[in-house]
C-alpha positions as CSV (number, residue, x, y, z in Angstrom):
1,M,143.7,17.1,33.7
2,D,140.7,19.5,33.7
3,S,141.3,22.6,35.7
4,A,137.9,22.2,37.3
5,T,138.7,18.8,38.7
6,P,138.9,19.1,42.5
7,V,142.2,18.0,44.1
8,V,143.1,18.3,47.7
9,I,146.7,18.0,48.9
10,S,147.0,18.4,52.6
11,I,150.0,18.2,54.9
12,G,148.9,17.1,58.3
13,R,152.2,16.5,60.0
14,I,155.6,18.2,59.8
15,S,158.4,17.0,62.1
16,G,162.1,17.7,62.3
17,G,164.7,19.1,64.5
18,V,165.2,19.2,68.3
19,R,165.4,22.9,69.0
20,Y,163.8,26.1,67.6
21,N,167.1,27.7,66.7
22,I,168.9,24.7,65.1
23,I,168.3,23.9,61.4
24,P,167.6,20.1,61.3
25,D,169.3,17.7,59.0
26,E,166.0,16.2,58.0
27,V,162.3,17.2,58.0
28,E,159.5,14.8,57.4
29,M,156.1,15.8,56.1
30,A,153.0,13.5,55.9
31,G,149.6,14.1,54.4
32,T,147.0,13.0,51.9
33,I,146.2,13.5,48.2
34,R,142.5,13.4,47.5
35,V,140.8,13.5,44.1
36,L,137.3,12.7,42.7
37,E,138.7,11.1,39.6
38,P,141.0,8.2,40.3
39,A,142.4,8.4,36.8
40,I,144.3,11.6,37.6
41,H,145.8,10.4,40.9
42,E,149.1,9.3,39.3
43,E,149.4,12.6,37.5
44,I,148.9,14.5,40.8
45,R,151.5,12.2,42.5
46,G,154.0,13.1,39.8
47,K,153.4,16.8,40.3
48,V,153.8,16.6,44.0
49,R,157.0,14.6,43.6
50,R,158.5,17.1,41.0
51,T,157.5,20.1,43.0
52,A,159.2,18.9,46.2
53,E,162.3,17.8,44.3
54,R,162.6,21.1,42.5
55,I,162.0,23.3,45.6
56,A,164.8,21.3,47.4
57,E,167.1,21.6,44.4
58,A,166.5,25.4,44.3
59,A,167.6,25.5,47.9
60,G,170.7,23.4,47.2
61,T,169.5,20.2,48.8
62,T,167.5,17.1,47.9
63,A,164.0,15.8,48.7
64,E,163.0,12.1,48.8
65,V,159.3,11.8,48.1
66,E,157.5,8.6,49.1
67,I,153.8,8.4,48.3
68,E,152.2,5.3,49.7
69,G,148.8,4.0,48.9
70,Q,145.9,6.0,47.5
71,T,142.9,7.6,49.1
72,L,139.9,6.1,47.3
73,V,136.9,8.1,46.2
74,T,133.8,7.6,48.3
75,D,130.9,7.6,45.8
76,N,127.3,6.4,46.4
77,D,126.1,3.6,44.2
78,P,123.2,5.2,42.2
79,V,121.0,2.1,42.2
80,L,121.3,1.6,45.9
81,T,120.9,5.3,46.6
82,R,117.6,5.5,44.7
83,R,116.4,2.3,46.4
84,M,117.2,3.6,49.9
85,E,116.2,7.3,49.5
86,P,112.6,6.7,50.6
87,T,113.8,5.2,53.8
88,L,115.9,8.2,54.6
89,R,113.0,10.6,53.7
90,R,110.7,8.6,56.0
91,V,113.1,8.7,58.9
92,A,114.5,12.3,58.5
93,G,111.6,14.0,56.7
94,A,111.7,15.3,53.2
95,A,113.5,18.5,54.3
96,G,116.1,16.4,56.2
97,V,117.4,14.7,53.1
98,R,119.3,16.6,50.4
99,E,122.0,15.7,47.9
100,V,125.4,17.4,48.4
101,A,128.0,18.2,45.8
102,P,130.9,15.8,45.4
103,M,133.5,16.3,48.2
104,T,137.1,15.3,48.4
105,V,136.8,13.5,51.8
106,A,139.1,10.8,52.9
107,E,136.9,7.9,54.1
108,D,137.7,4.3,55.0
109,F,134.2,3.5,53.8
110,S,135.5,3.7,50.2
111,Y,137.4,0.5,50.7
112,Y,134.1,-1.3,51.5
113,Q,132.7,0.2,48.3
114,Q,135.4,-1.5,46.3
115,R,133.8,-4.9,47.2
116,I,130.0,-4.1,47.5
117,P,127.7,-1.2,46.5
118,G,127.6,1.5,49.2
119,L,125.5,4.3,50.4
120,F,127.3,7.0,52.5
121,F,125.4,9.8,54.1
122,F,126.0,12.6,56.6
123,L,124.0,13.0,59.7
124,G,123.6,16.7,60.4
125,V,124.5,17.2,64.0
126,N,124.8,21.0,64.2
127,A,123.5,22.9,67.2
128,E,119.9,24.1,66.9
129,G,119.7,27.1,64.5
130,V,123.2,26.6,63.0
131,P,122.8,26.0,59.2
132,A,124.7,23.4,57.3
133,G,128.1,24.7,56.3
134,A,128.2,27.3,59.2
135,A,129.4,24.9,61.9
136,A,132.9,23.9,62.7
137,P,134.1,20.9,60.6
138,N,134.2,17.5,62.4
139,H,138.1,17.5,62.6
140,S,138.1,20.8,64.4
141,P,138.5,21.3,68.1
142,R,135.4,23.5,67.9
143,F,133.3,20.6,66.5
144,F,129.9,20.2,68.3
145,V,127.6,17.2,68.3
146,N,123.9,17.8,68.9
147,E,123.3,14.5,70.6
148,A,119.5,14.7,70.2
149,V,120.1,14.1,66.4
150,L,121.9,10.8,67.1
151,K,118.4,9.1,67.5
152,V,117.7,10.0,63.8
153,G,121.0,8.3,62.9
154,V,120.1,5.1,64.7
155,R,116.6,5.1,63.1
156,A,118.2,5.7,59.7
157,L,120.6,2.8,60.0
158,V,118.0,0.4,61.4
159,G,115.5,1.5,58.7
160,L,118.0,1.1,55.9
161,A,119.0,-2.4,57.1
162,V,115.3,-3.6,57.5
163,D,114.1,-2.1,54.3
164,Y,117.1,-3.4,52.3
165,L,116.6,-6.9,53.7
166,A,112.9,-6.8,53.0
167,G,113.4,-5.7,49.4
168,P,114.4,-7.6,46.3
169,Q,117.8,-9.4,46.6
């Protein structure tokens, strides 16, 4: 695995015990593993498993690691993206469309992309004057939606559908 390959391992839930001053018999943790290169997913799963087992062993106990499923990569189809980019520029303006670096997001949309080419885009909904990257992320309790921007999102989705259907099939 290349050391520059982004990998995100997040634990979103930890549960165990019934009181703050009693050590529980068991603790359960749940989270996700996200990678941009599906080929390295198995390697990362093995590292997570070995790390948990060795930490438990060092503490004189055991760990049972179950990794279910795989978070797929959400990646825009290049041909579809080039075809639909003029629609997005028309709707959002040239300054309103920009390419972003690959991100290790967990998106159900990637499952659709396993069957058909897909185009995934973000709709900037920051408050007026708040630059991209400076606002709270969308899974934060401080997340803010500038509802005036939702009109652009509707225009984009309608425009993409109409232009796609009017184009070559």
